[in-house]
C-alpha positions as CSV (number, residue, x, y, z in Angstrom):
1,X,-19.2,-36.0,-91.3
2,X,-19.0,-39.4,-92.9
3,X,-17.5,-42.2,-90.8
4,X,-13.8,-41.7,-90.7
5,X,-13.7,-38.8,-93.1
6,X,-13.7,-35.0,-92.6
7,X,-14.4,-32.7,-95.5
8,X,-12.9,-29.3,-95.9
9,X,-15.8,-27.1,-94.6
10,X,-16.1,-29.1,-91.3
11,X,-12.3,-29.0,-91.0
12,X,-12.3,-25.3,-91.4
13,X,-15.0,-24.9,-88.7
14,X,-13.2,-27.3,-86.4
15,X,-10.0,-25.2,-86.7
16,X,-11.8,-21.9,-86.1
17,X,-13.0,-21.0,-89.6
18,X,-9.6,-20.9,-91.2
19,X,-9.6,-20.1,-94.9
20,X,-8.8,-22.4,-97.8
21,X,-5.5,-20.7,-98.2
22,X,-4.5,-21.5,-94.6
23,X,-5.3,-25.2,-95.1
24,X,-3.4,-25.1,-98.4
25,X,-0.4,-23.4,-96.8
26,X,-0.3,-26.0,-93.9
27,X,-0.4,-28.8,-96.5
28,X,2.3,-27.2,-98.5
29,X,4.6,-26.8,-95.5
30,X,3.9,-30.4,-94.3
31,X,1.9,-29.4,-91.2
32,X,-1.2,-31.3,-92.4
33,X,-1.5,-34.4,-94.6
34,X,-2.5,-34.0,-98.2
35,X,-6.2,-34.4,-98.7
36,X,-7.6,-37.4,-100.5
37,X,-10.2,-36.9,-103.2
38,X,-13.6,-38.5,-103.5
39,X,-15.8,-37.4,-106.4
40,X,-13.4,-34.4,-106.8
41,X,-14.0,-33.3,-103.2
42,X,-11.1,-33.2,-100.7
43,X,-11.3,-35.0,-97.4
44,X,-8.9,-36.1,-94.7
45,X,-9.0,-39.3,-92.7
46,X,-10.3,-38.3,-89.2
47,X,-7.5,-40.3,-87.5
48,X,-4.9,-38.2,-89.2
49,X,-6.5,-34.9,-88.2
50,X,-6.9,-36.1,-84.6
51,X,-3.3,-37.3,-84.5
52,X,-2.1,-33.8,-85.6
53,X,-4.4,-32.1,-83.1
54,X,-3.2,-34.3,-80.3
55,X,0.4,-33.6,-81.1
56,X,-0.3,-29.8,-81.1
57,X,-2.2,-30.1,-77.8
58,X,0.9,-31.9,-76.3
59,X,2.9,-28.9,-77.4
60,X,4.6,-30.3,-80.4
61,X,6.4,-27.8,-82.6
62,X,6.4,-27.6,-86.3
63,X,9.3,-30.0,-86.8
64,X,7.6,-32.7,-84.7
65,X,4.3,-32.2,-86.6
66,X,6.1,-32.4,-89.9
67,X,7.6,-35.7,-88.9
68,X,4.2,-37.0,-87.8
69,X,2.6,-35.8,-91.1
70,X,5.4,-37.5,-93.1
71,X,4.8,-40.8,-91.1
72,X,1.1,-40.5,-91.7
73,X,1.6,-40.0,-95.5
74,X,4.0,-43.0,-95.6
75,X,1.4,-45.1,-93.7
76,X,-1.2,-44.3,-96.4
77,X,1.0,-46.0,-99.0
78,X,2.0,-49.0,-96.9
79,X,-1.4,-50.1,-95.5
80,X,-3.4,-52.9,-97.1
81,X,-6.8,-52.0,-98.5
82,X,-9.3,-51.4,-95.7
83,X,-6.6,-51.1,-93.0
84,X,-6.8,-48.3,-90.6
85,X,-3.7,-46.4,-89.4
86,X,-3.8,-45.3,-85.8
87,X,-1.4,-42.9,-84.1
88,X,-0.6,-43.0,-80.4
89,X,1.9,-40.4,-79.2
90,X,3.6,-40.4,-82.6
91,X,3.7,-44.2,-83.0
92,X,1.8,-45.4,-86.0
93,X,0.2,-48.8,-86.1
94,X,-2.0,-50.5,-88.7
95,X,-5.1,-52.3,-87.8
96,X,-6.6,-54.8,-90.2
97,X,-10.3,-54.5,-90.8
98,X,-12.5,-57.0,-89.0
99,X,-14.8,-59.1,-91.1
100,X,-18.4,-59.0,-90.0
101,X,-19.6,-62.2,-88.3
């Protein structure tokens, strides 16, 4: 897994070998963020997948997860280049990248 990214095959394994159609259905129903593409291959930011998994572990239902996913998708469009969105119990914050010293 690349730093901060998770590709489809590792995601499927992480979620118990779900199929492509399961991931597509979850994306369609707003239960998972839409994948980003790099060289034509889909990937998800790890912090988004972890936020969704933490919500599910807390017992969040579909409605709460859909709200989280919508917020994560909105954060993608509002963050400056290089910023990292983090989620803590449903609260999204943006962290500016640190410059190397």
